N, C-alpha and C positions, 0 to 999 in steps of 0.2 A: 297508535300507541301514545301520541302526543296530543295535547290540547292546551287550553289556557292554563291548565293545571300543572304544566311542566315545572319542575323545581327551578327556582331562580337562585343561583349561587352568585353572590355579589363579589366585590373585590376582597372581602375578608376571606382568608384561607379557611376552607371548611373542614379539612382533615387536619387535626391539630396534634396528632401523636404518632409515635412509631409503631405501636402495637398493631398487628395486622387486622384485628377485629374492628379497629376504628373505621377503616375503609369499607368493611363489610356492613357495619351498622349504618354508615352514611348511605350506602347503596340501598339498604333495606328501607330506611326512612324516606329516601327519595322516591322509592317505588310506591309509597303510600300516596304520593301526590298525583298519581295517574288516575284519570277517570275510568280507565279499564286497564287491567294488567295484561301486558303483552307476554309472548312466549318466553322471552329472555328473563323478564322479571319473575315470572312464575317458576322458571327453572332455578333461578338463583335462590328465591325464597324457599323452594322445596328443599334445597341443600342447606339452608341457613337455619331453618326452624326444626326443632326436635319433633319427633312423631307425636309425643304427648304434650306438646307445648300448651300453656295456658295463658290466655290474654285476659287480664282482669280489667273490666270496664270497657270492653269493646262495644261498639254500637249494637244496640239490641240485647245487651247482656254479655256476661263472660263467655268467651269462646274457648273450647277445649279440643285439642287435636289439630293437626296441621291443616286438614281440609277445611274445618270451620274457621280457623284463623285466616287462611288465605281468602276465604269467601268474604271476610269482613275487613280485609287489610286496607282497602281504599274506600270504605263506606263514607268517610267524611268528604272525600273528593266527590263522590256521587251526589251526596246531599247538597253540595255547593252548586250543582247544576252548571258547572263550567265557569262560575263567576269568581272562584277563589284562586289564589296563587299560594304556593307554599315555598318557604325557604328553610333548608336544613342548616342550622346555625352551628352550635358547638357540639362536638362529638368526642367522647372519651371511652376508653376501655382499658382494663387490666387483665383481661382473659377470663375473669370470674364475674365481673359486672360490666355493664355498658350504660352509657347515658348520652342522650342527644336532645337538642331542642329543635322543634319544628314550629315555625311561625306561619299561621294561616292568616291571609289578608283578603279583604274584599267581601266579607260577609255582612250583609245589610243589618245594621243595628247592633252587631256584636263587637265591632272594632277589630283590631288585630288581636289574634288569639295566640298566645305563647304556650306551648305544651312541652313539658319535660317527658321524655320517654325513658323509662328505666328498664333495663334488661338484666335478667339473671342468666348466666351462661353455664352450660354443662357440656363438657367434651367438645367445645368449639361451636355449639349450637344454642339457640335461644330456648331456654326451658320455661321461663315465665316473663311476662311483659306487663308493665303498668304505664298508663298515661296519666299525667297530672296537668290539667284536668282530664277526666276520662274522655274517650271518644264518644261515649254515650251522652255526656254532658255537652260536648261540642255540637253534636248532631241536634240535640234538643234546642240548644241556644240558637243555632242557625235557623231551625224551623220556626222558632218563636220570634226571631229577629231581636233577641235581647242579650245583653252581656251575660257572661257566665259568672255566677257568684263565686267569691273567693272562699276557700275552705277555712274554717275557724282556726285550724292548726297553723295556717300560714303566718298569722300575726305572732303566735307564740314562738314559732320557729325563728322568725326574723329577729325578734327581741333577743332570743338566746344567741343567735349568730352575731348580733351586734355587740352583745356583752362579751362573747368570746373574741371578737375582733379587738376590743379595747384591751383585753388581757390584764386588766387591773384586778378583777376578781375580788372586789370589796364585797361586803355583805349583800348589797342589793344585786350586784352582778351574779354572785353565787346563787342567790335565790331564784333569779331569772333563769339561769342555766339549769338549775336543779329541776325546775318545772318541766324541762324538756328531756334532759338526760336521766336515765334510770340509775338506781344505786349500783347495779352490777353491770353497767354499760362496758362494752369492749370496743377498743379502737384499733383498727387494723391499718397500718401504714405500709404500703407496698414498697418495692425496691430492694436494693442490696446494701444500703448504707447501715452503719451501726445503729442509727436512730430507728431503723425498721425492726431491729431484733427484739425490742421491748414492746410488748403489746399490753397496754393497761387494761385491767379487767375490773375496775371499780371506779366510781365517780371521783373519789379523791385522787386516784392514780392518774386519771385522765386530766384533771385540773393541774396536777403537778407536772405532767408532761407538757401541757400548754405553757406553763410557766418556764419550764426548762428550755423550750424552744426559744422563748423570748430572751432569756438570760444568755443562752449560748450564742445569740446573735448580737449581744450587747444592746438589747432592747430595740433593734432595728427591724425585727420581723413585723410585717403588717400584711393583712389580707383584705383586699378591696372586694366587697360583696357586689357582684353584678346583678344577681337575680336569685330568688328563692321560690321553691315550690313545695307544697305539702298536701297530704290527704290523710286518711285514717291509718294507713299502713306504712307510708314512706315520706321522707322529706329529702330535698336535694338543694344544695347551694352551689352556685357557680361563681368562682372567685379567682382573683389573681394574687399570688404570693410574691412578696418582695422582701429582700433582706440583704444585709452586708455581713461578711464573715470577719470577725474580729482578729482571727489568727492570720488570715490570708487576705491582704488588702486588695488583690485583684479579683476576688470572687464576689459576685453579686447574683442573687437569685431573682428571677423574674419569670415565673411559670404560672400558667393557668391551671386550675384544678376544679374538679367536681367532688363534692362530699355527699355521699349517699348514706342516709340514715334509715334504719329499720325501726319501726314503732311497734310496741307491744299493745295488748288490749287496753292498757291504762293510758295510752297515748304518749308514753315516754319511750325514749330510745334505748334499745338493748344492745345494739351494735352499729358501728358505722365504719365506712371506708373513705379514704382520701385518694383520689385517682388523678394524678397530674397529666399534663399534656405529654410529658416525656419523663419517665422515671429516671432515665440515665442522666438527664440534666440536673434533676433534683439530687440524685446520688452524688454527682460530681461536686455540687456545692458543699455537701456534708462530708465529703471524703477527707479522711485524716491521713496525711502523707507520712506520719511518724509510724515506726514499727511498734508493735505491742511493748517491746522492751523499752523503747524510747519514751513511750507514754508513761509507763510505770516508773521509769527513772525520774522523769520530770515531776510526776506527782509526789514521789518520795522526797525529792529535794525541796519542793515547796512545803512539805509537811514536816521537814526537819529530820528526815531519816537518812542514814541510820542514826539512832539515838546515841548521845554521849554517855548517858547512864540508862541502863535498861531495867525493866522490872526484875528480870532474873539476876542481873549482876548486883543488885542491891538487896536481894532477898525480899523483894516486894515493897521496899521502903520508899523508893523514889524513882522517877523518870526525869531525865534532863535531855533536852534537844536544842540544837541550834537551827532555827528556822530561817529560810531565805524566801520571803514572800514577794513574788514578782508584781510589778505595777498592774493595776486593773483586775486583781484577783481577791477572792475572799477565802480565808483558810477553811471555814466550815460553815454550815448553816448555824444560826443562833441555836445554842444547845445548853443543856443544864446537866452537870454531873451530880449524881446522887450521893456519891461516897468520897469524892476526891476534891481537894483544894488545888488551885493553880496560881502561878505567878509568872509574870513576864518581865525580863530585863532587856531594854532596848540597847542595841549595839550600833546600828547604822540606819540612816534614813528616818522617815516618819511614817507611822502607821496609825490607823483609827481603831480604837478599842471600844466595842459595843459592850456595855455592862448594864443590864437591867433597864434598857430603854435609853440610856445616856451614852453619848459619844465623847470619848476623850482622845485627843491627838497627842501622841507621845514621840519624842525624839531620843537620841542617844543619852544614856544615863538615867532614863526614867524607869522606875520600878512600879509595876501594877499588880495588885492582888485580886484574884477572882475566886471568891469562896464557893464552896459547893452549894447547890440549891439556887444559884443566881444565874439567869440566862446571860450568855455572853458569846462573842465571836471577835475576830480580828480581820480587818480588810485593808487593802492598799489602794487608795484612789489617787495616789501620787504618780510620779514619773520615774522613780528609781526604786530598786529593790530594797525592801526593809528587812533588816536582820535583827534577830533577838534570841535570847535564851529563854526557853520555856521549861518551867519546873512544875512537877505534878506529884502530889503525895496523898495517900500511898501510891506506889508505882502502878503501871499498867497502861499509861497513855500511849507508850510506844507500840504495844500490841494492838491497841485499838486503831492507831494510825496505820499500822502495817495492813490491817484488814481493810481499812477505808481506802488506802492508796490503790489497792487492787480493784476495789469496787468502783472507784471514781476515775479510773484510767482506761475505760473501755473504748473511748473515742466517740461515744454516743451518750444517750441519756442513762443515768445510773439505774441499776436494778433496784427499784424502790423496796421490794420485799427483802432483798439481801441487805440493804442499808439499814432497814428497820431491825432486822435480826441481829446485825452487828452492834447497833446501838443498844438494843435490849440486853445483849450478852454482857456489855461493859457498863450497864446501868447508866446510860446517857440518854436523855430525852432530846429529840431534835425537832426544830420547827422548820420544815422544808419550805414553807411559804416565805420565810425570811430571805431565801436566795433571790427570789424575784423582787421583794420589797426593797432590800438594800441594793440590789442590782440596778433597779430603776432610779433610786435616789442618788447613788454614788458612782454609777457606771462601772461596776465591778461584776465579775463572773466567778462562779464557784471553781476552785481548783479542780482540774480534771475535765471540765467542760470545754 
């Protein structure tokens, strides 16, 4: 059962996650390294593969059904004539998908071959399997003694991942990412954190969630790209995510993750998954120890609620609030009122007022007018809470802020569709991109994040 093709597991830990499928995938990929499958390997694979399993790109062509897949499972090993060694490197699973890298070494003329294996699971068994590059391409390369050509989508994918890594999302970055992500792309984030509850279902929503992640970590979120793979139907990036938590000084994220992308006929992504080494570790980083009531109360205080004068108490004439804006926070995205004028009177501290692209810093006794139709917001990049009176006429700002406080205090990313609906209801246009832009420039995060 053993030969020079026995898997070589180095000092790096090969099994990287808690999900039970990780160990099973690792065992299955290790079995591919055998020049001949023994009884134990065959019995294990018989229980791991679905009866109707499909292997796309197997040696000699696609394999359908368990018997045909088993017959081709170690075809690369056989083609190596005992001269190859294999290392099972990174393995991930969330129960629905699996991914692992196998490195083949010792093939004359081909150099080391790194292959991503992507598995679609169904009821705990492998329903479909892809290799990037395919086993067929590897066998042909070994036979010819030539390197395996890189798929054209690899360069496009890498450029998109590097743009996503920067998280700046200027016009050039957005154009690069849009070449890869489809207009109706869906992003699935596993786990139990509140960040996992919102699944973006359009390009702009995905980009907004990327930005929110960075803002929520006070711009410390970074992912180091180890390796990318791509073909006509899939792409995969293996990365390490790091971040610091602005609310909890003792929390630091450092998890490895695979991102699996599904490509449509046009070569653009229609859905993708992020699978970390350990979902519980990632969830623990994002966990919000406040109760829902505490989150809502904090958001209301930061927004100046309850109002001193409400829309109802003034018969729609005026809203007046006393706002206490904590250090390191922004009151709202840059926004524009269609029908209301606003003014602010500073009581304590110093705040930055953004008005139509200009920043004015204001201390106690300063009065600022913000007419309708002019984009504006307020943020606190200082070290003490800023207090001010906010006036809005005609009234209604209090009702808008009540709705927004509930939407922005979920403990995770805001519900983008809900926020858009609230803004439309109150005739307010919001620039969600400004949360990231001002956050990066001034080190502030949106109230509620």
